[in-house]
C-alpha positions as CSV (number, residue, x, y, z in Angstrom):
1,M,-4.2,19.2,12.8
2,T,-1.8,20.3,10.1
3,V,-2.1,19.4,6.5
4,S,0.7,16.8,6.6
5,E,-1.1,15.0,9.5
6,H,-4.3,14.2,7.6
7,I,-3.3,14.1,4.0
8,P,-1.4,10.9,2.9
9,S,2.0,11.1,1.4
10,L,2.6,9.2,-1.8
11,T,5.9,7.7,-0.5
12,S,4.2,6.2,2.5
13,E,3.8,2.4,2.6
14,F,0.1,3.0,2.3
15,V,0.3,4.2,-1.3
16,S,3.4,2.6,-2.5
17,T,1.6,-0.5,-3.9
18,A,-1.5,-1.3,-5.9
19,D,-3.3,-2.1,-2.7
20,G,-2.6,1.3,-1.3
21,Y,-3.8,3.1,-4.4
22,R,-6.9,0.9,-4.3
23,A,-7.7,2.2,-0.8
24,L,-7.5,5.8,-2.2
25,R,-9.5,4.9,-5.2
26,E,-12.3,3.5,-3.1
27,Q,-12.5,6.8,-1.2
28,A,-13.2,9.0,-4.2
29,P,-12.3,9.7,-7.8
30,L,-10.0,12.5,-6.6
31,V,-8.2,12.3,-3.3
32,Q,-5.9,15.0,-1.8
33,V,-2.3,13.7,-1.3
34,K,1.1,15.1,-0.7
35,L,4.6,14.5,-2.2
36,P,7.6,14.7,0.1
37,D,9.4,18.0,0.1
38,V,6.3,19.7,-1.4
39,D,4.1,21.9,0.8
40,T,1.3,22.0,-1.7
41,P,-1.5,19.4,-1.4
42,M,-2.6,17.9,-4.8
43,W,-5.6,16.1,-6.1
44,L,-4.7,12.5,-7.1
45,V,-6.9,11.2,-9.9
46,T,-7.6,7.6,-9.0
47,R,-9.9,6.2,-11.7
48,Y,-9.3,5.3,-15.3
49,A,-12.2,7.1,-17.0
50,H,-11.6,10.3,-15.0
51,M,-7.8,10.2,-15.7
52,K,-8.5,9.8,-19.5
53,E,-10.8,12.7,-19.4
54,I,-8.6,15.1,-17.4
55,L,-5.5,14.4,-19.5
56,S,-7.4,15.8,-22.5
57,D,-9.1,18.7,-20.7
58,S,-7.8,22.1,-21.8
59,R,-8.8,23.6,-18.5
60,F,-5.8,21.9,-16.9
61,V,-2.2,22.9,-17.8
62,R,1.2,21.7,-16.9
63,D,2.9,25.1,-17.0
64,A,2.1,26.8,-13.7
65,A,3.6,30.0,-15.1
66,K,0.4,30.4,-17.2
67,L,-1.3,31.2,-13.9
68,S,0.2,34.7,-13.5
69,D,-1.8,35.5,-10.4
70,Q,-0.8,32.4,-8.6
71,E,1.3,32.9,-5.5
72,G,4.3,30.8,-4.4
73,P,6.4,28.3,-6.3
74,S,4.9,25.5,-8.4
75,V,5.1,21.8,-7.4
76,V,8.0,21.3,-9.8
77,D,9.8,24.4,-8.5
78,Q,9.5,23.1,-5.0
79,M,10.9,19.7,-6.0
80,I,13.8,21.3,-7.8
81,E,14.6,23.4,-4.8
82,A,14.3,20.5,-2.4
83,Y,16.8,18.4,-4.5
84,G,19.2,21.3,-4.9
85,L,19.0,21.1,-8.7
86,P,20.2,24.1,-10.7
87,P,17.5,26.4,-12.2
88,E,18.6,25.2,-15.6
89,F,16.8,21.9,-14.9
90,G,13.5,23.8,-14.8
91,D,14.3,25.6,-18.0
92,Y,14.9,22.3,-19.9
93,H,11.9,20.6,-18.3
94,S,9.5,23.5,-19.3
95,I,10.4,23.2,-23.0
96,L,8.6,19.9,-23.6
97,V,7.4,18.2,-20.5
98,L,5.7,21.2,-19.0
99,A,4.6,22.8,-22.3
100,D,0.9,23.2,-23.2
101,G,-1.3,24.1,-26.2
102,D,0.1,25.3,-29.4
103,E,3.7,25.5,-28.2
104,H,3.6,21.9,-27.1
105,L,2.1,20.8,-30.4
106,R,4.8,22.7,-32.2
107,M,7.6,20.9,-30.3
108,R,5.9,17.5,-30.7
109,R,5.7,18.1,-34.5
110,I,9.4,18.9,-34.6
111,I,10.3,15.8,-32.6
112,T,8.2,13.5,-34.7
113,R,10.0,14.7,-37.8
114,A,13.2,13.1,-36.4
115,F,11.8,10.4,-34.0
116,T,10.1,8.4,-36.8
117,A,8.7,4.9,-36.8
118,R,11.4,4.0,-39.4
119,R,14.2,5.1,-37.0
120,V,12.7,3.2,-34.1
121,N,12.1,0.0,-36.1
122,A,15.7,0.2,-37.5
123,L,16.9,-0.4,-33.9
124,R,15.4,-3.8,-33.6
125,P,18.4,-5.8,-35.0
126,T,20.8,-3.9,-32.8
127,L,18.6,-4.5,-29.7
128,E,18.1,-8.2,-30.5
129,R,21.8,-8.6,-30.9
130,L,22.6,-6.9,-27.6
131,T,19.9,-8.8,-25.8
132,R,21.3,-12.1,-27.1
133,E,24.9,-11.2,-26.2
134,L,23.9,-10.0,-22.7
135,H,21.9,-13.1,-22.1
136,R,24.6,-15.4,-23.3
137,S,27.2,-13.7,-21.1
138,L,25.1,-13.7,-18.0
139,S,23.8,-17.2,-18.4
140,A,27.4,-18.4,-18.9
141,K,28.1,-17.1,-15.4
142,G,25.1,-19.0,-14.1
143,K,23.8,-16.0,-12.2
144,A,23.2,-12.3,-12.6
145,E,21.7,-9.2,-11.2
146,L,19.3,-8.4,-14.1
147,L,18.5,-4.8,-13.2
148,E,22.0,-3.4,-13.4
149,E,23.6,-6.1,-15.7
150,F,20.8,-6.6,-18.2
151,C,17.9,-4.1,-18.1
152,Y,19.9,-0.9,-17.7
153,P,22.4,-1.7,-20.4
154,L,19.6,-2.6,-22.9
155,A,17.5,0.5,-22.2
156,C,20.5,2.8,-22.2
157,A,21.7,1.3,-25.5
158,A,18.4,1.9,-27.2
159,I,18.4,5.6,-26.3
160,C,22.1,6.1,-27.0
161,E,21.8,4.4,-30.4
162,L,18.9,6.8,-31.3
163,L,20.8,9.9,-30.2
164,G,24.1,8.8,-31.7
165,I,26.1,8.3,-28.4
166,V,28.8,5.8,-29.3
167,E,29.0,2.5,-27.5
168,V,32.2,3.3,-25.6
169,D,30.4,6.2,-23.9
170,Q,27.3,4.3,-23.0
171,P,28.4,2.9,-19.7
172,Q,29.0,6.4,-18.4
173,V,25.5,7.5,-19.5
174,R,24.1,4.4,-17.8
175,K,25.9,5.3,-14.5
176,Q,24.6,8.9,-14.7
177,M,21.1,7.7,-15.1
178,M,21.4,5.3,-12.2
179,D,22.7,8.2,-10.1
180,A,19.9,10.4,-11.3
181,I,17.1,7.9,-10.5
182,S,18.6,7.2,-7.1
183,G,16.9,10.3,-5.7
184,E,20.0,11.2,-3.7
185,P,20.9,14.9,-4.2
186,G,24.6,14.1,-3.9
187,R,24.4,11.8,-6.9
188,L,21.5,13.4,-8.8
189,V,22.9,16.9,-9.2
190,P,26.3,15.9,-10.6
191,A,24.5,13.4,-12.9
192,F,22.2,16.1,-14.3
193,T,25.1,18.5,-14.9
194,S,27.1,15.9,-16.7
195,M,24.2,14.9,-18.9
196,V,23.7,18.5,-19.9
197,E,27.4,18.9,-20.8
198,R,27.4,15.6,-22.7
199,S,24.4,16.7,-24.7
200,K,26.0,20.0,-25.6
201,A,29.2,18.3,-26.6
202,L,27.3,15.8,-28.8
203,I,25.4,18.6,-30.5
204,E,28.6,20.4,-31.4
205,L,30.1,17.1,-32.6
206,R,27.2,16.4,-34.9
207,R,27.1,20.0,-36.1
208,E,30.5,19.5,-37.5
209,N,30.1,15.8,-38.5
210,P,26.4,14.8,-39.1
211,Q,25.4,11.2,-38.9
212,D,22.3,9.1,-39.3
213,D,21.0,9.8,-35.8
214,L,18.4,11.8,-33.9
215,I,20.7,14.7,-32.9
216,S,21.8,15.2,-36.6
217,D,18.2,15.2,-37.7
218,L,17.2,17.7,-35.0
219,L,20.1,20.0,-36.1
220,R,18.7,19.8,-39.7
221,V,15.3,20.8,-38.4
222,A,16.8,23.7,-36.4
223,R,18.1,25.2,-39.6
224,E,14.5,25.3,-40.9
225,E,12.5,26.2,-37.8
226,D,12.2,29.4,-35.9
227,R,12.5,29.3,-32.1
228,F,14.3,26.0,-32.2
229,D,18.0,25.9,-31.3
230,Q,20.5,24.2,-29.1
231,K,18.6,24.8,-25.9
232,Q,15.6,23.0,-27.3
233,I,17.7,20.1,-28.7
234,V,19.4,19.7,-25.2
235,A,15.9,19.7,-23.6
236,I,14.7,16.9,-26.0
237,T,17.9,14.9,-25.4
238,M,17.5,15.2,-21.6
239,V,13.8,14.1,-21.8
240,L,14.7,11.1,-23.9
241,I,17.5,10.0,-21.6
242,D,15.5,10.7,-18.5
243,T,12.3,8.9,-19.6
244,G,13.9,6.3,-21.9
245,V,16.6,4.8,-19.6
246,G,15.6,4.6,-16.0
247,P,11.8,4.1,-16.3
248,A,12.4,1.7,-19.2
249,A,15.0,-0.4,-17.3
250,H,12.7,-0.6,-14.3
251,F,9.8,-1.6,-16.4
252,L,11.8,-4.5,-17.9
253,A,12.8,-5.6,-14.4
254,D,9.3,-5.3,-13.1
255,M,8.0,-7.2,-16.2
256,I,10.5,-10.1,-15.7
257,L,9.6,-10.3,-12.0
258,A,5.9,-10.3,-12.8
259,L,6.4,-13.3,-15.2
260,L,8.4,-15.1,-12.5
261,D,5.7,-14.4,-10.0
262,H,3.0,-15.9,-12.2
263,P,4.2,-19.3,-13.6
264,G,0.8,-20.1,-14.8
265,Q,0.7,-17.0,-17.0
266,L,4.2,-17.8,-18.2
267,A,3.2,-21.3,-19.2
268,R,0.3,-19.9,-21.1
269,L,2.6,-17.5,-23.0
270,R,4.8,-20.4,-24.0
271,E,1.8,-22.3,-25.2
272,E,0.4,-19.3,-27.0
273,P,3.5,-17.3,-28.2
274,Q,1.3,-15.2,-30.5
275,L,0.1,-13.4,-27.3
276,L,3.5,-11.7,-27.1
277,H,2.7,-9.4,-30.1
278,T,-0.9,-8.9,-29.3
279,R,-1.9,-8.8,-25.6
280,A,1.0,-9.8,-23.3
281,V,3.1,-6.6,-23.5
282,P,0.1,-4.2,-23.0
283,E,-1.1,-6.3,-20.1
284,L,2.4,-6.2,-18.5
285,L,2.5,-2.5,-18.9
286,R,-0.9,-2.2,-17.3
287,F,0.0,-4.6,-14.5
288,T,3.4,-3.2,-13.5
289,S,2.7,0.6,-14.1
290,S,6.3,1.2,-13.4
291,V,5.8,5.0,-13.4
292,P,2.9,5.2,-10.9
293,V,2.0,8.9,-11.2
294,G,2.2,11.5,-13.9
295,A,3.3,15.1,-14.0
296,P,1.2,17.7,-12.1
297,M,-1.4,19.7,-13.9
298,Y,-3.0,23.0,-12.7
299,A,-6.6,24.1,-13.0
300,T,-6.9,27.4,-14.9
301,E,-10.3,28.1,-13.5
302,D,-12.6,27.1,-10.7
303,L,-14.5,24.0,-11.8
304,D,-16.3,20.8,-10.7
305,F,-14.7,17.6,-11.8
306,A,-15.9,14.1,-10.9
307,G,-18.0,15.6,-8.0
308,V,-15.0,17.5,-6.6
309,R,-14.7,21.2,-6.4
310,I,-11.2,22.3,-7.7
311,T,-10.2,25.9,-7.5
312,R,-8.0,27.8,-9.9
313,G,-4.3,27.0,-9.4
314,E,-4.8,23.7,-7.5
315,A,-2.6,20.9,-8.7
316,V,-3.9,17.6,-10.0
317,I,-1.7,14.5,-10.6
318,P,-2.7,11.5,-12.7
319,G,-2.6,8.3,-10.7
320,I,-1.4,5.9,-13.4
321,L,-1.1,2.9,-11.2
322,A,-4.5,3.6,-9.6
323,A,-6.1,4.0,-13.0
324,N,-4.5,0.9,-14.5
325,H,-5.9,-1.2,-11.6
326,D,-9.4,0.3,-11.6
327,P,-12.0,-2.5,-11.5
328,H,-14.5,-0.2,-13.3
329,E,-12.2,-0.4,-16.3
330,Y,-10.9,-4.0,-15.7
331,P,-13.8,-5.9,-14.0
332,D,-12.1,-9.2,-14.3
333,D,-9.5,-9.1,-11.5
334,A,-8.0,-5.7,-12.0
335,L,-5.2,-6.4,-9.6
336,G,-4.3,-9.7,-11.3
337,L,-2.1,-10.5,-14.3
338,D,-3.9,-12.0,-17.3
339,L,-1.7,-12.1,-20.5
340,G,-4.8,-13.0,-22.5
341,R,-6.8,-10.0,-21.3
342,A,-8.5,-8.2,-24.1
343,P,-7.1,-4.6,-24.2
344,G,-9.5,-1.8,-23.6
345,T,-10.0,1.2,-25.8
346,G,-7.0,2.8,-27.4
347,V,-3.8,1.1,-26.3
348,G,-5.6,-0.6,-23.4
349,H,-3.8,1.0,-20.5
350,M,-2.5,4.3,-19.1
351,A,1.1,3.4,-18.7
352,F,2.1,5.9,-21.5
353,G,-0.4,8.5,-20.4
354,H,-3.1,9.9,-22.7
355,G,-3.9,12.9,-24.8
356,P,-1.3,15.5,-26.0
357,H,1.5,14.2,-23.7
358,F,1.1,10.6,-24.7
359,C,4.6,9.0,-24.4
360,I,6.6,9.6,-27.6
361,G,8.7,6.6,-26.9
362,A,5.8,4.1,-26.5
363,A,6.7,2.1,-29.6
364,L,10.3,1.7,-28.5
365,A,9.3,0.5,-25.0
366,R,7.0,-2.1,-26.5
367,M,9.7,-3.3,-28.8
368,E,12.2,-3.7,-26.0
369,A,9.7,-5.7,-23.9
370,E,8.9,-8.0,-26.8
371,I,12.6,-8.7,-27.5
372,V,13.4,-9.4,-23.8
373,I,10.4,-11.7,-23.3
374,D,11.2,-13.6,-26.5
375,R,14.8,-14.1,-25.5
376,L,14.5,-14.8,-21.8
377,F,11.3,-16.8,-21.7
378,L,10.4,-18.2,-25.1
379,Q,13.7,-19.2,-26.7
380,G,15.0,-21.2,-23.7
381,D,14.8,-21.9,-20.0
382,A,13.7,-18.9,-18.1
383,P,15.9,-17.4,-15.3
384,E,14.8,-18.1,-11.7
385,L,15.0,-15.9,-8.7
386,A,18.3,-16.5,-6.9
387,V,16.8,-15.4,-3.6
388,H,13.6,-15.9,-1.8
389,R,10.9,-13.6,-3.1
390,D,10.5,-11.9,0.2
391,A,14.3,-11.1,0.2
392,L,14.0,-8.8,-2.8
393,Q,14.7,-5.2,-1.7
394,F,12.8,-2.1,-2.9
395,A,13.5,1.6,-2.6
396,A,11.0,4.4,-2.4
397,R,11.5,7.5,-4.6
398,P,9.7,10.7,-3.8
399,G,6.3,10.8,-5.6
400,D,7.2,7.8,-7.6
401,G,6.3,4.7,-5.5
402,V,8.7,1.9,-4.8
403,H,11.1,0.2,-7.2
404,L,13.3,-2.8,-7.2
405,K,16.8,-2.2,-6.0
406,A,18.1,-5.4,-7.6
407,L,16.8,-8.5,-9.4
408,P,19.2,-11.4,-8.6
409,V,18.6,-14.5,-10.8
410,R,20.3,-17.8,-11.7
411,F,20.1,-19.5,-15.1
412,P,19.4,-23.3,-14.8
413,T,21.0,-24.1,-18.2
414,L,23.3,-22.6,-20.7
415,D,21.8,-21.3,-24.0
């Protein structure tokens, strides 16, 4: 029997849902799985406590190059080759996403000098205005496809406003991200190339004409920091666009669908609107877990973890969806939605990861969710599904579960 015949693939129907991950979690804390187009089996962390522990364990690193004696391409290298992405993609990815230790801390420190709470909070009026305008426009039509016409424009605008990408260019950025997240090489590779070129052009523009935006701030930092130049700024720009547009848009769509699927919970939110700013958004992040798995990590030594023997060089991937639905952490109906659920320790979920690589855009994602829920569900009549629930279509993405292809709705009344 070959490896692929007895190790489950994360794109199979079996593990594309919370029920599938539950089946794996019930097997063991760590279960060997495969990603499509990747020959190397990996250990999937299935339980909350173990995932929290491993994400802070210095014996695991994201940069496979640190294992100089390791043979063959890393998991990320295999995926880059499978998709036909240029090697440059790996270079940008390694600067922040795959960095470890002191170098990662240095880059995080640089980014946080520019990606401040003040800058994020200053976006709220703009995002509230855009949400209001999009809602009015779509409700006036009486129907809409919320993923493409509402969620993507809003998520894209948030990142573009941060970076200083002007409004007239934002539709093209949005299209590029939709192409990139499609998983189709014929769309993904040109989208990546265009985003890199756009980032370089924006950097040159802000070098000549600084503004009050993130790129301008990073250029100011570059004049003061060693080993921080255009390549690092492009890498940061790419990470922010890659993680802040597609995943954010799909979370907003998943969140809206979750509320429509649970009318009792929606009624409770309307009766207790204070839940929006305390418990509702963390619970929706936990429940949807729109990014079901995290980046692979590699053991730097032979070790025992959660009763499993892991050898040096073996890859481990955090099962975010599995951990967020772990009944050991959430004993009261872990698979159910409860907007009044008391958050656990920390932020109460693993949707943003944990430890050194905790999502730097977490505050922005929470703010977007609050604005959307307030506008769509608390200030007027909620939208309704325009098709039967079973007619909604989903698409699988390699190693990333299944996601809505579209969210058609109708608006019962004008606002």
